[in-house]
C-alpha positions, -999 to 999 in steps of 0.1 A, spaced: -583 -836 -537 -559 -811 -552 -540 -791 -527 -538 -753 -533 -510 -734 -518 -519 -703 -498 -503 -670 -489 -511 -634 -480 -504 -601 -497 -481 -588 -470 -495 -565 -443 -511 -581 -413 -525 -563 -382 -498 -551 -358 -502 -557 -321 -509 -527 -299 -475 -532 -283 -458 -529 -317 -478 -499 -327 -469 -482 -294 -433 -490 -298 -432 -476 -333 -450 -444 -321 -424 -439 -294 -394 -442 -316 -373 -410 -320 -366 -394 -353 -331 -387 -367 -320 -352 -376 -335 -355 -411 -370 -356 -395 -382 -388 -411 -357 -416 -403 -369 -437 -373 -342 -447 -349 -340 -484 -338 -325 -501 -308 -319 -537 -297 -350 -538 -275 -371 -527 -304 -356 -553 -327 -363 -580 -301 -399 -569 -300 -402 -572 -337 -386 -606 -337 -411 -619 -312 -440 -603 -331 -429 -619 -364 -426 -653 -348 -461 -650 -334 -476 -638 -367 -459 -666 -387 -473 -691 -363 -508 -676 -366 -506 -679 -404 -494 -714 -401 -524 -723 -379 -547 -707 -404 -534 -729 -432 -511 -704 -449 -483 -724 -466 -462 -694 -477 -461 -670 -448 -447 -635 -445 -436 -613 -417 -468 -592 -417 -446 -563 -428 -438 -558 -391 -403 -545 -400 -420 -516 -418 -429 -489 -393 -465 -483 -385 -477 -463 -356 -515 -464 -363 -539 -492 -367 -550 -476 -400 -518 -468 -420 -521 -473 -457 -485 -460 -462 -464 -484 -442 -455 -505 -473 -441 -473 -489 -428 -451 -460 -403 -477 -450 -383 -470 -481 -376 -435 -470 -356 -451 -442 -334 -470 -466 -320 -446 -492 -299 -415 -493 -309 -385 -513 -341 -375 -495 -350 -346 -473 -381 -329 -460 -393 -299 -480 -423 -277 -477 -440 -293 -507 -449 -331 -508 -472 -353 -528 -501 -344 -506 -499 -306 -507 -483 -299 -540 -505 -281 -566 -525 -302 -591 -509 -311 -625 -526 -314 -658 -518 -341 -684 -522 -338 -721 -522 -363 -750 -487 -378 -752 -477 -361 -720 -489 -380 -689 -479 -367 -655 -492 -376 -620 -512 -349 -602 -512 -345 -565 -527 -372 -543 -555 -350 -532 -564 -342 -568 -572 -378 -576 -603 -382 -598 -620 -407 -575 -615 -382 -546 -628 -353 -566 -658 -373 -578 -668 -382 -543 -654 -352 -524 -682 -352 -497 -677 -389 -490 -639 -386 -487 -643 -356 -464 -669 -374 -441 -651 -390 -411 -680 -414 -407 -676 -428 -442 -646 -449 -433 -626 -437 -462 -600 -418 -442 -563 -426 -448 -554 -429 -411 -519 -418 -401 -485 -425 -415 -455 -432 -393 -433 -406 -410 -436 -375 -431 -431 -379 -469 -398 -365 -481 -386 -352 -514 -358 -364 -536 -332 -337 -534 -300 -356 -541 -287 -389 -557 -307 -419 -546 -284 -446 -531 -292 -476 -509 -284 -474 -471 -308 -500 -458 -284 -530 -455 -289 -534 -417 -327 -529 -419 -332 -555 -446 -308 -579 -429 -330 -576 -397 -362 -583 -417 -346 -614 -432 -333 -626 -398 -367 -621 -381 -385 -641 -408 -360 -668 -413 -358 -673 -375 -396 -679 -375 -397 -705 -403 -395 -742 -398 -371 -765 -415 -380 -766 -452 -406 -739 -449 -404 -709 -473 -415 -674 -465 -417 -641 -484 -408 -605 -477 -422 -574 -494 -402 -545 -510 -415 -515 -528 -412 -513 -567 -391 -485 -583 -422 -469 -599 -441 -467 -567 -411 -455 -547 -405 -427 -572 -439 -411 -566 -425 -388 -540 -417 -353 -552 -385 -351 -573 -364 -319 -572 -331 -335 -583 -334 -357 -614 -340 -342 -648 -369 -364 -656 -395 -388 -642 -378 -417 -660 -343 -409 -645 -359 -407 -610 -374 -442 -615 -342 -456 -628 -323 -443 -597 -348 -460 -574 -344 -492 -595 -306 -492 -590 -309 -486 -553 -336 -512 -546 -318 -538 -566 -296 -543 -535 -326 -549 -513 -342 -573 -537 -310 -594 -540 -305 -596 -503 -340 -611 -499 -336 -636 -527 -301 -646 -516 -315 -654 -482 -337 -681 -499 -369 -661 -494 -396 -651 -519 -394 -614 -529 -427 -597 -533 -424 -564 -552 -452 -541 -543 -463 -519 -572 -499 -507 -568 -488 -477 -589 -491 -498 -621 -529 -498 -617 -534 -469 -593 -516 -442 -613 -546 -442 -637 -567 -424 -610 -539 -399 -604 -539 -385 -639 -561 -356 -648 -578 -356 -672 -583 -393 -678 -556 -403 -704 -560 -426 -734 -553 -462 -727 -524 -461 -751 -508 -432 -733 -512 -449 -700 -497 -481 -713 -467 -462 -725 -464 -445 -691 -467 -478 -673 -442 -496 -695 -414 -474 -681 -423 -487 -647 -424 -523 -657 -390 -519 -675 -376 -505 -643 -387 -536 -624 -370 -558 -650 -338 -539 -647 -339 -541 -609 -344 -579 -609 -321 -588 -637 -301 -619 -628 -325 -630 -600 -342 -664 -602 -377 -655 -614 -393 -683 -594 -384 -663 -563 -399 -630 -575 -436 -622 -571 -452 -589 -583 -481 -575 -563 -506 -555 -583 -535 -536 -567 -555 -504 -570 -543 -488 -537 -568 -507 -516 -581 -478 -495 -617 -481 -485 -630 -457 -512 -654 -460 -541 -626 -469 -566 -651 -457 -593 -622 -445 -615 -601 -477 -613 -588 -489 -646 -599 -523 -659 -572 -550 -656 -576 -559 -693 -561 -525 -702 -529 -530 -682 -523 -567 -686 -505 -564 -719 -479 -543 -701 -478 -558 -666 -474 -593 -680 -440 -581 -695 -426 -582 -660 -401 -610 -658 -414 -624 -626 -424 -659 -615 -457 -650 -601 -482 -621 -599 -505 -613 -570 -536 -593 -577 -570 -582 -564 -597 -606 -574 -622 -607 -545 -635 -572 -539 -666 -558 -555 -649 -536 -579 -626 -562 -595 -640 -597 -589 -656 -598 -623 -622 -594 -639 -614 -631 -636 -630 -633 -670 -605 -608 -684 -577 -631 -671 -593 -660 -689 -594 -639 -721 -557 -630 -716 -548 -667 -713 -569 -677 -743 -550 -651 -764 -516 -664 -752 -508 -633 -732 -501 -651 -699 -466 -668 -700 -468 -705 -697 -446 -706 -665 -464 -677 -647 -480 -686 -614 -512 -666 -606 -517 -655 -570 -553 -641 -570 -569 -625 -540 -597 -648 -530 -603 -633 -496 -612 -596 -495 -599 -567 -474 -625 -541 -482 -653 -551 -458 -656 -568 -424 -677 -596 -440 -661 -631 -438 -667 -648 -471 -684 -682 -471 -659 -710 -478 -679 -720 -509 -674 -685 -524 -637 -687 -517 -635 -721 -533 -654 -707 -564 -630 -679 -567 -600 -703 -565 -617 -725 -591 -620 -697 -616 -583 -694 -618 -574 -731 -616 -597 -735 -646 -576 -709 -665 -540 -720 -657 -543 -753 -638 -541 -760 -600 -503 -762 -600 -501 -726 -611 -524 -710 -586 -516 -698 -550 -547 -685 -531 -541 -652 -514 -557 -621 -499 -567 -592 -522 -542 -569 -504 -528 -564 -469 -553 -570 -441 -533 -549 -417 -551 -516 -410 -580 -526 -432 -601 -550 -412 -602 -557 -374 -574 -581 -362 -600 -606 -350 -615 -607 -385 -581 -608 -402 
């Protein structure tokens, strides 16, 4: 029998003790930087050791830290993977306007811009459902407010990433490899920009800053997972719907920023995570993966993690097969498909999970497939189910 390696996409459910500890942390004078202390770091270290052991017992061969080093003060927090970055760079400050309350922006052919988060096409198409607390679509609560870029972006997260590395490495066994997540430049740059002359300059500044975090993770012998849901998710945040060609050009800038940020790093230690935002909404306006693969597959990474189990995107395994048949998938790229979903509390039958895995081993071979979750389970399904 062929052994298939297994992993997760990052976020795992936090313990209540960890959520309470995050909620009780004081904020620095800037209003969004969460203060840490030795007792808190000890708590994180213990929680990471526990979650790594839980993954090990579940059969995960490439465990992560559950993103426990990224502050989350609510059991439902879709922004923890992103908000942590505010704590690790200079150049940000709170302003009256942010991505959630800024006025909508209109795009035009050849001029693609992101509109406000509340002006997303999926949200507008299903406004009543999004506004209904009983629909289960709510975004929960984030640990910090969203700041604005008001000065030059530079990295200041050396101690924080060193702590993440120490917690995970201290939880791994001899010869065991783990992974840490870090935000991609394009996703990080979706905060409001009041300093750089253009969107592209803003993204480039984030790429230069995040390069330091990426290198620290790789130099520690860990797998770096670069989280970039914006590559697919931005499509829904553009009004009106753009042409595919315009969107590919818009996305190419973000992939090029990834490549600049990881230049010189061993690609086998770099994994790109692609998803469509993964909130529990209709996702009716998601772009098909076939339209973004020609650009996304230009990322110079060793593996790519993506949603392949939920009801909106499971059918796209056939589009990956088409991409392979046309020579679009690099011969050395490892696929990390989601074969366990995060969008419902249903626990998939093992035969279905095996079928999902088989679809991708048929495309690139068993040695180039690592089975994973669609996206983070933390905050999306109950801890017992996760």
